[in-house]
C-alpha positions, 0 to 999 in steps of 0.5 A: 283534615276536618274541612275536606270535602268533595269539589262537587259541594263547593258553592258557586263563587267560592274557592277551595284548594285541591287536597287529593284525587279519590278516583281510579287511574283513567280519570286521574290522569285527565284530571292531573293534566287539566291542572287539578294538582295538590294545592291548586286553587279551584273556584266554582264559577257556575253550574248548568240550569240542572246543576250538572255540569258545573264550571270551575276555574283552575290554573287560569282555564275554565273547565266543566266537570260532571258532578261524579268526576267533581266528587272524586276531587277532595278539597279544602276550603279557603278564604276568597280573596 
């Protein structure tokens, strides 16, 4: 789909829906356990002063992800409520 990008590129305060995970099995299981499943809404809440890691709201939990891990999560932008 044309509007897909990695989660790491979602601006602070914006929400996107998980489209798919593009990573190896070792991190895939961990991301799925944290709630990064297809269709889940992920909102970028804030980033550390250096820009990495960033905090995301996913399924009611706040999760901090390093940029290299967030880059493997492909998302589709949504309209924020």
